[in-house]
N, C-alpha and C positions, 0 to 999 in steps of 0.2 A: 805435281807429278802425276802422270797418267798411270793407271794400273797396267797398261799395256806397254810401258816403257821398254821392258826387256825384249819384247817382240819388235818394237819399232826400230830399235838400234841394231837389230840383226841385219847384217849386210844382205841386200837383195830383197828384204821384206818391206821395211820402212812404213811410213805413214800411208802410202798407197795400198799396201797389203792389208793394213789394219782397216782402212776405209772400205775395202772390198768385203771384209768379214762383216763389218757393221751393216752394210747394205744387203747382205745375203739373207735368204730365207731357205731353211732346210727342214725336211720332214723326216722324222725318225719313226719307223714302223717297228714297234716292239720295244717296250721299256723294261727289258729283262737283264740277263747277265751281260750281254753285249751292249745293250742300250744305255745302261747306267754309266759306265766309264765314258762312252761317247758323249753323253749329255754333260758330264762333269767338265770335260776338257774343251768341248765346243763353247759352253757357256763361259768358262774361264778365259778362253781365247778372244771372246767378244763377238761371236756370231749374233747378228741383230735380232733374228727371229727364228725360233725353233718350234716346230710343230711336233707334238708327241702323241702318237696314235697307238692305243692299246686298250682292249676291253677287259683286261684281267685285273684281279685284285691281289694284294700282297698276302702271301702265305708264309708260314714259318720256314718251309723248305727253301724259300727264295733267299734267305738272309745270308747264306754262306758266300754268295757271289753277286747279288744284286745290291750293291753297296750304297745306293741312295736311300734304302729303307731300313727301318729298325723295328723293334717290337711294338712301338707305339703306332706303327702304320698297319699292323695286321688287320686284314679285313677291308682296308681302304682301297678304292680304285687306284691303280698305280699312277695314272696320269694326275690324279688329285694330289697324291703324295709328292710327285715331281714338281708340280706347280707350287705347292707350299714350300718345298725345299728351296727353290730358286727365287721365290717372290721377295724374300727378305735378304737374299744374298747379294744380288746384283741389281742396280737400278737401271742399267743400260741394256737390258735384255728383255725380249718379249717371248714368253712361253705360251703357246697355244695348246691347251689340253683337249684332246679328242678321245673321249672315253668309249671307243668302239673298236672292234676288230675290222681290219681292212677287208673289203669284199668287192666283187665286180660291180655292186650297186653304188659304192661310194668312192672307189679308188680314183677314177678319172677326174672327178670334180675336185677332190681334195689335193691330189698330186699336182694338178694344173696350177695351183696357187704358189708352188715352191720352185726354187731354182735347182734343187738337188734332193735326191731321196737316199736315205740310209736304211738298209735292210738289216734289222737286228732280230728277225723272226727265227723260229726254231722248227719250222716244218716246211716240207716241199711244196704243198699247194700254195702257200703264201709266197714263197720265193718265186715261183713261176708267175703267179698273178702280178706281183710287184714288178718283176722284170718286164712282162709284156706291156703293162700300163706305161712304164717308163719309155719303152721303145715307141709305143704309139704316140706319146706326148713329147718325145725328144728330150727327155730328162736324164742327166747322168745319174748313175746308181752306184753307191758304195756298198759293197757286200762283205759280210763276214759270217763265218760259221764255225762251230766247234763240234768235235766228237771225241769223247773220252780224253785222250792226251794230245790231240792234234787240232789245230785251228788253221783257217785259211782266210785270206783277205784279197779283194780285187776291186777294180773300178770298171764298171760296165757302161756301155753306151756313151762313151765320152768322145765327143767331137767326130770328125770325119774318120770313117773306117774303125770306129770304136765297136768292138765286138760285145755281145751280150751274154747273159747267163746260159742261154740255149746253145751258144757256140761251144761252151765248156761242157755242159750237160744237156745234150739235145733231147734225150728221152726222159720223160717224167718217171722217176723211180717211186715206188710206194714208200710212204713214210715208215712202214713196218720193216723195210729192208735196212734202214739205219735208225735205230731207236734214238730218242732224245735223251737228255741227261736225267729225266725222271726215271728212266729205265736202266741206264748204264752208269750214271754217276759222273761227277766232274769235280776237280779241284777248283775252288773259286777264283784262283789267280789266273787260270787260263782264259776265261772270258774277259778278265781285266786286261790281259796283255793284248788280246785280239781286238777288244773294243778300243784300246788306245791307238793301235795301228789304224783302225778304221777312222778314228777322229783325225789322225794325221793325214790320211788320204783325203778326207773332206776339206781340210784346210788347204792342202796343196791344190786341189781342184778349184776351190773358190778364189784363190789368190794368184794362181799361175806361178806358184813358188815351188821349185823342185820338180821331180819327175813322178807323177802319179803312176799307180800300177795299172795303167791302160794296157789291155791285151796281155796282162801277166797276172799270175796268181802266186801269192806268197804263202808258203806253208810253214808252220811252226810246230815243232814237237816239244811238248813240255817236259817229257822224261829225259830227253837228251839235250834240250835247249838248242837244237839245231834248226836252221832255216834253209829252205831252198825255194827256187822259183820255177814255174812252168809257164812257157809262152802259150797263148791261146791262138789257134789258127781259125780262120773262118770256116764255119760248117755250112755246107751248101743246103742243108735241110732246115737250118734254124729259122730262116725267114718264113717258110711254109708252115711252121709249127705255131707261129704267132698269129693271133686274130688279125685280119687285114682291115678292120674298121672298129670304131667305137661300139657300134651295134653288135658286131660279132663278139667283141670282148665281153660285153654285158650279158651275152647269152651263154658264156662259158660256165661250166661247172668244174672248177679246178680240183676240188676234192674228189669228185667221181673220176675225173681223168687221171688223177695221180694214184688214187687208191684202188680203183676198180670195184670198190665196195661203197654203197651208199651209207652215209652217216646220219644219225639223228641226234638232236639235242636231248637233254633229260626232259625238258618240257614236252617235246614231241613224243618221247618214249613213255612218259607217265600218262599221256593222253590215250595210250593204247591199253592201259590197265583194264582188266576185266574181260578183255577179248581172248580169243583162243590163240594166245601167243606165249612162246617160251622166252623168259628172261634168263639168260645163261651167264653166270659169274665164272669167268675163266681164271680168276686169281687162285693162287695156291692157298691151301689151308692155313689159317692164322693171320692172313693179311687183313688189316683194319682200315676203316671201320667196316663192320658187317652190314649187309643190306638185306632186309626182309621185305618181300613184295609178292603179290599174286603171280603164280606161275614161275617162281624162281627155281632154277636148277643150278646146282654147283658142279661144274665140270672143269677142273684145272686144265689149262692148255696142255700141260705135259701128258695128260691122259686122254685128250680129246680124240685122237686118232683111233683109239680102241673103244670109244663110247659113242660114236656117231649114230649108232642105231637108236639111242635114246631120243634122238631128235627126228627120226624118220617119219613119224606120223604128224608132225607139227608143220603147218604151212608157212608160218612166219616166226622168225627167230631173231631176237635182239641180244647181241653179245656185249658184255662190258668187262672192264678190268680196272686197274688202278689209274692209268693215264690215257687209255685209248689205243695203245700200240698192240698189245697182245690180242685185244678183241678184234682188231683188223685181221691179224693172222688167222684167228679162229674162224672169222666170217668167211675168209677166202677159202680156208680148208673145207668148210661145210658146203660152200657154193660149188666147189669143184666136184664134190660128191653128189650134191643134189641141186643141179642148176635150175630146176623149176621153182625152188623155194624163194620166198621173199626174206632176204637176210640182211641185217643191218649191224653196224657197229655204233655204239653210243659214244659220241665225240667227247674226248677229255676224261672219260672214265669217272671213277669215284671222286677223283680230285676236282672235277668240274661240278659234281653234285654238291660237294661240300661248300662251294662258293655261291650256290643258289639260295 
């Protein structure tokens, strides 16, 4: 008896549908709250090869929603934990672990090897980057996102007249405009629900079974358990916003285009220690862990507007917070006041420093 018997006997799916899954190669970008349920159900359904791309490690705050991981996985690269989980579970699946974040430098080469891409990321620069790469390569993209109590799912760039993410959201918003769950919170079941819907869309696209959410967005509200759909219309400006060549894509700075503020990693920030630079902690008093370093100034974001004069004589300022969201707001606020200054936000905040 095949473990796929219940799928094969489903009218309209059959052996042909199962064979299509077996022969398919999909790439998941982001093995977090959305990516975990996607992985569980695509692997169970029999997708032949799944690439998992994520440069993050498992942390304790992940465990309420990232259901592939447990306490024994803390500190491990997520893709390593994913590979270990599935290695002994199914003999008929190939998991390719890619322990890095997607970027303009690696996206085209990696995505080109797959039939379909799944965007399980949690930030706008990555969403636009993945979308543009898929458009350039002609790859369908299954998209999902969550914010507090609401989630959304769609299928972009599918077949003829398949609209893309920029048709829905033509202008890049700053990530600070819609904080991620590290700033606003989320019930773990919501990414589970949205991730399962994403897995369903992947299966429909790969097997031509059912009606994928092409040119439609499904919205789900967890507080009311209500759903509704919105149809996507072609946006005349979407094409001009996408790089028109591989070379143009690789020259894009999606973070700068999205944020308007240059971001630095902690390694880059630490390399500036000892210079005439202000390191500004915009977290509220009592947020942990504390950080002590040369040039540290503590100015909570809630008081920054009244304390900008403290930074008036400093030519270069590096802001950080817990996750990198409030520091972007602070950097933009200071940049508006002092446009001539060199101002940066430290990417990922203290959460990223703890993983170094």
